[in-house]
C-alpha atoms as a printed R data frame, in Angstrom:
    type eleno elety resid chain resno       x       y       z
1   ATOM     1    CA   UNK     A     1  -1.113  14.579 -42.623
2   ATOM     2    CA   UNK     A     2   2.689  13.953 -42.098
3   ATOM     3    CA   UNK     A     3   2.898  16.831 -39.658
4   ATOM     4    CA   UNK     A     4  -0.207  15.727 -37.634
5   ATOM     5    CA   UNK     A     5   1.015  12.215 -37.187
6   ATOM     6    CA   UNK     A     6   4.445  13.167 -36.203
7   ATOM     7    CA   UNK     A     7   3.116  15.792 -33.753
8   ATOM     8    CA   UNK     A     8   0.489  13.410 -32.184
9   ATOM     9    CA   UNK     A     9   3.168  10.739 -31.811
10  ATOM    10    CA   UNK     A    10   5.270  13.384 -29.903
11  ATOM    11    CA   UNK     A    11   8.255  12.704 -32.181
12  ATOM    12    CA   UNK     A    12   8.482  16.166 -33.418
13  ATOM    13    CA   UNK     A    13   8.915  17.522 -36.890
14  ATOM    14    CA   UNK     A    14  12.721  17.479 -36.912
15  ATOM    15    CA   UNK     A    15  15.358  18.454 -39.538
16  ATOM    16    CA   UNK     A    16  15.137  15.325 -41.484
17  ATOM    17    CA   UNK     A    17  11.786  14.426 -43.202
18  ATOM    18    CA   UNK     A    18  10.709  11.939 -45.761
19  ATOM    19    CA   UNK     A    19  10.445  13.545 -49.262
20  ATOM    20    CA   UNK     A    20   8.162  11.062 -51.037
21  ATOM    21    CA   UNK     A    21   4.611  10.265 -50.203
22  ATOM    22    CA   UNK     A    22   5.562   6.590 -49.790
23  ATOM    23    CA   UNK     A    23   8.287   7.425 -47.211
24  ATOM    24    CA   UNK     A    24   5.760   9.620 -45.315
25  ATOM    25    CA   UNK     A    25   3.248   6.879 -45.269
26  ATOM    26    CA   UNK     A    26   5.848   4.275 -44.112
27  ATOM    27    CA   UNK     A    27   7.116   6.855 -41.468
28  ATOM    28    CA   UNK     A    28   3.515   7.598 -40.328
29  ATOM    29    CA   UNK     A    29   2.718   3.811 -39.814
30  ATOM    30    CA   UNK     A    30   5.955   3.207 -38.008
31  ATOM    31    CA   UNK     A    31   5.159   6.050 -35.634
32  ATOM    32    CA   UNK     A    32   1.591   4.729 -35.025
33  ATOM    33    CA   UNK     A    33   2.862   1.230 -34.570
34  ATOM    34    CA   UNK     A    34   5.451   2.524 -32.148
35  ATOM    35    CA   UNK     A    35   2.793   4.258 -30.073
36  ATOM    36    CA   UNK     A    36   0.640   1.124 -29.981
37  ATOM    37    CA   UNK     A    37   3.594  -1.013 -28.944
38  ATOM    38    CA   UNK     A    38   4.313   1.302 -26.084
39  ATOM    39    CA   UNK     A    39   0.764   1.708 -25.066
40  ATOM    40    CA   UNK     A    40  -0.187  -1.893 -24.749
41  ATOM    41    CA   UNK     A    41   2.581  -2.862 -22.212
42  ATOM    42    CA   UNK     A    42   1.918   0.417 -20.285
43  ATOM    43    CA   UNK     A    43  -1.936  -0.417 -19.923
44  ATOM    44    CA   UNK     A    44  -1.014  -4.036 -18.764
45  ATOM    45    CA   UNK     A    45   1.393  -2.706 -16.261
46  ATOM    46    CA   UNK     A    46  -0.981  -0.049 -15.058
47  ATOM    47    CA   UNK     A    47  -3.952  -2.426 -14.620
48  ATOM    48    CA   UNK     A    48  -1.649  -4.847 -12.692
49  ATOM    49    CA   UNK     A    49  -0.532  -2.097 -10.534
50  ATOM    50    CA   UNK     A    50  -4.095  -1.067  -9.913
51  ATOM    51    CA   UNK     A    51  -4.999  -4.646  -9.035
52  ATOM    52    CA   UNK     A    52  -2.155  -4.950  -6.609
53  ATOM    53    CA   UNK     A    53  -3.056  -1.613  -5.020
54  ATOM    54    CA   UNK     A    54  -6.606  -2.676  -4.541
55  ATOM    55    CA   UNK     A    55  -5.577  -6.030  -2.963
56  ATOM    56    CA   UNK     A    56  -3.208  -4.035  -0.624
57  ATOM    57    CA   UNK     A    57  -6.014  -1.555   0.346
58  ATOM    58    CA   UNK     A    58  -8.402  -4.654   0.961
59  ATOM    59    CA   UNK     A    59  -5.829  -6.365   3.226
60  ATOM    60    CA   UNK     A    60  -5.313  -3.061   4.986
61  ATOM    61    CA   UNK     A    61  -9.002  -2.598   5.600
62  ATOM    62    CA   UNK     A    62  -9.293  -6.240   6.856
63  ATOM    63    CA   UNK     A    63  -6.331  -5.555   9.282
64  ATOM    64    CA   UNK     A    64  -7.890  -2.365  10.481
65  ATOM    65    CA   UNK     A    65 -11.266  -4.161  11.056
66  ATOM    66    CA   UNK     A    66  -9.574  -6.941  12.845
67  ATOM    67    CA   UNK     A    67  -7.812  -4.478  15.138
68  ATOM    68    CA   UNK     A    68 -10.985  -2.599  15.816
69  ATOM    69    CA   UNK     A    69 -12.816  -5.925  16.485
70  ATOM    70    CA   UNK     A    70 -10.081  -6.818  19.004
71  ATOM    71    CA   UNK     A    71 -10.162  -3.388  20.601
72  ATOM    72    CA   UNK     A    72 -13.950  -3.731  20.997
73  ATOM    73    CA   UNK     A    73 -13.593  -7.163  22.546
74  ATOM    74    CA   UNK     A    74 -11.330  -5.887  25.218
75  ATOM    75    CA   UNK     A    75 -13.920  -3.161  25.944
76  ATOM    76    CA   UNK     A    76 -16.723  -5.683  26.384
77  ATOM    77    CA   UNK     A    77 -14.435  -8.112  28.511
78  ATOM    78    CA   UNK     A    78 -13.364  -5.311  30.952
79  ATOM    79    CA   UNK     A    79 -16.576  -5.110  32.973
80  ATOM    80    CA   UNK     A    80 -16.431  -8.949  33.341
81  ATOM    81    CA   UNK     A    81 -12.848  -8.928  34.661
82  ATOM    82    CA   UNK     A    82 -13.883  -6.162  37.124
83  ATOM    83    CA   UNK     A    83 -16.664  -8.323  38.295
84  ATOM    84    CA   UNK     A    84 -14.372 -11.284  38.744
85  ATOM    85    CA   UNK     A    85 -11.800  -9.261  40.747
86  ATOM    86    CA   UNK     A    86 -14.488  -8.059  43.068
87  ATOM    87    CA   UNK     A    87 -16.030 -11.549  43.581
88  ATOM    88    CA   UNK     A    88 -12.445 -13.105  44.418
89  ATOM    89    CA   UNK     A    89 -11.763 -10.178  46.651
90  ATOM    90    CA   UNK     A    90  -8.524  -9.256  44.934
91  ATOM    91    CA   UNK     A    91  -9.419  -5.624  44.937
92  ATOM    92    CA   UNK     A    92  -9.145  -3.227  41.965
93  ATOM    93    CA   UNK     A    93  -7.285  -3.941  38.742
94  ATOM    94    CA   UNK     A    94  -4.992  -1.064  39.438
95  ATOM    95    CA   UNK     A    95  -3.204  -3.347  42.013
96  ATOM    96    CA   UNK     A    96  -2.013  -5.461  39.069
97  ATOM    97    CA   UNK     A    97  -0.162  -2.515  37.379
98  ATOM    98    CA   UNK     A    98   3.285  -1.894  38.685
99  ATOM    99    CA   UNK     A    99   3.674   1.590  40.132
100 ATOM   100    CA   UNK     A   100   7.171   1.970  38.686
101 ATOM   101    CA   UNK     A   101   8.273   0.796  35.200
102 ATOM   102    CA   UNK     A   102  10.773  -2.024  34.919
103 ATOM   103    CA   UNK     A   103  13.431   0.235  33.497
104 ATOM   104    CA   UNK     A   104  13.591   2.210  36.764
105 ATOM   105    CA   UNK     A   105  14.105  -0.836  38.860
106 ATOM   106    CA   UNK     A   106  17.629  -2.264  39.401
107 ATOM   107    CA   UNK     A   107  17.737  -5.931  38.648
108 ATOM   108    CA   UNK     A   108  20.846  -7.886  38.803
109 ATOM   109    CA   UNK     A   109  21.823 -11.555  38.666
110 ATOM   110    CA   UNK     A   110  24.367 -13.163  40.896
111 ATOM   111    CA   UNK     A   111  27.328 -14.955  39.275
112 ATOM   112    CA   UNK     A   112  25.786 -18.477  40.104
113 ATOM   113    CA   UNK     A   113  22.838 -17.642  37.732
C-alpha cells in the first residue's frame, strides 16, 4: 500500500521510508492531502482561465461579426453612391481617387505659416 500511494503521488519511493505502519499511514495521508491541496487551486485556476478564454473568443467573434457587417454595409451603399454621382453629373467615383499617392507629392510650407 505504501509503495502504491507514494508512486501515485509521484513522490517516488526514495532512500528513506517509514519503518512502522503508523508512519506509513501518516506519510500516505500527508501525500494524499498534498495532492488534494495542489489539485484544488489548479482546478480553480484552470476553470478561470477557461472562462476568460471563452470571453475573449466571444469578444473576438463579436468584433469579427461587426467588421463583416460594416463591410457588407459598404457593399450595399456603393450602388447608391454611384447613382448619386451619376445624378449630380460628377462623373465616376474614380475621379475622387488621387492618381498619385500623397507621399510622392512634394508639399512644403512657407516660413509665414
